N, C-alpha and C positions, 0 to 999 in steps of 0.2 A: 467355635461353632460354623459347620460346614454348611455353604450354600449354592445354589448354583452357578454362581462367579467361581466358583473354585474347583470347579471339578470340568473334566475335558468338554464340551460340548457333543462329540460325536457320541460319546460314552452316558452320557443322560439322557440325550434323543434318544436312539435304540431301546434303554432300561424304560423310558415316559411311552415310547410306542407300545411297548409291551403292557403297559400297567391301562392306557387309554382301551387298548383290544380288549378288556376285561369288561370294560363298563356298560352297564347294561342300555343307555340311554344312544350309546354309539352305536348306528345303524349306517351300511355303504348304503345309498339311494343304488339302483339300479343302472341310469346312466354315468355314474363315475367311470366305470370300464371301456366306456365308449368316448367319453368326453374330453376335451384338451382343454388346460387350464388358463387360455391365454390367450389372446391374438396374435403372440409371438410365438406360442410353441404349434411345433411342425406336427404332432402327433399327441395320443392321450400316455401315460405316463406309464413308461412300463412296467411298474412293481405293482402289482394285485392291493398291497397293502399300502398305496398313497394317501389314502384318505385318513389313516391313522398317523403317518409318519407328519400329514399336514397338520394334523390336530395338536401331536406333541409340541410340534415349531411354533404354531399357535400360543403353547400351553408358554414353551419358553420364552418367548417376545414380550408376552403380557408381565412374565417375569423381571426381566429384564428392563425396559423401556415402558411399561403399562402408564398410563390407560394410554390404549391404542384403540384409533375406530378403524370403519371399515378402509376409507383410503388410503390409511397407513397400511394395512395389509395387503391393499391391492398394486402396493406402488412396490414393497420388499419383493411381494413375490412375479414380477413381475418380472421381464426382459426386452432384452433387444431384439429387433425385427428388420430384416432387409426389408427395404421400399425401391427394389428392378436396381437402377445406376446410381443411386443415391448413397448418400451414407446410411446406417444403420441407428432408428432411434426408439426410445424407449415404448414399449407397451405397456401398460398394465394388466392386471390377471383379474383373471375373470372373476366377479364379486360373489355367482349364486354357493359356489365350493366352501368357499370362506366362511357366508352368511349362513350356511345351515351347520359347519361344524362347529362354529360360534354360538348356536341357539341347541345345538346338541352338548356343548361342555356347559352351557346356564342350564341346562333340564337335571344335568350332573351335577350342579351346583359348585363346579369350579370356578366360574366365571360368572361375574355380573356386571349390570350394563348399568353405567351413571353418565350424568350429562356429560361430562370430559369425554369419555368415551368408554370401553368395554377393560374390568381390571379383573387380577385375581384372586378372589376369594378366600379367607385365612384357611378353610379344606385346600384348595387350589395352592395354594402357598406348601403349607403343611407335606401336600403329597410331593413338590420338588423339593423340599429339605431336603425329606425323607429320601428318598430317590439319592440326591447328594450325597448324604451322610454316608450310605450302601455304599455306592460306587467309591469314594472317597476309602475306606475300610478294606473295600478289594485294592484299590490303587497302593493303601499304605503296605498289605500283606507282600506284596507283588515287589516296594521299593519302601523299605524302612524308613530310608530317611526322609520322608516327604511327613512323617509322623507328629513334626514339629511344625507344620502350618498347618495344622488341624487344633 
């Protein structure tokens, strides 16, 4: 059985991003094109579809490390900020975009809220497992030696 642990993250995230774009509940807010992702960022994201890529990344993180709360997402999407002549310090990511993405994923029934944090629903797990299976099939066609691992 192939799951998200067995395929390259880059390929899984790109396939998951395309799948998330087709969800009817995923709508990019108007402010998403001009807002920074946190105080550590100097500019807004360059990609026009960063909202969907962040949603795909959140789904993968929940699959691998769930249950997770908003503060864990803020820490993982944060970064280093230069503070003048001093050393760089970690700054958490902004929470508004993450919170809105989580709400949209909850409306799509891919994520559920529990007392310990957000977790993937069986529908969300099936989505990631199905995409992982498809990616693994493509990888085994390119390199038949990988077939023994699936």
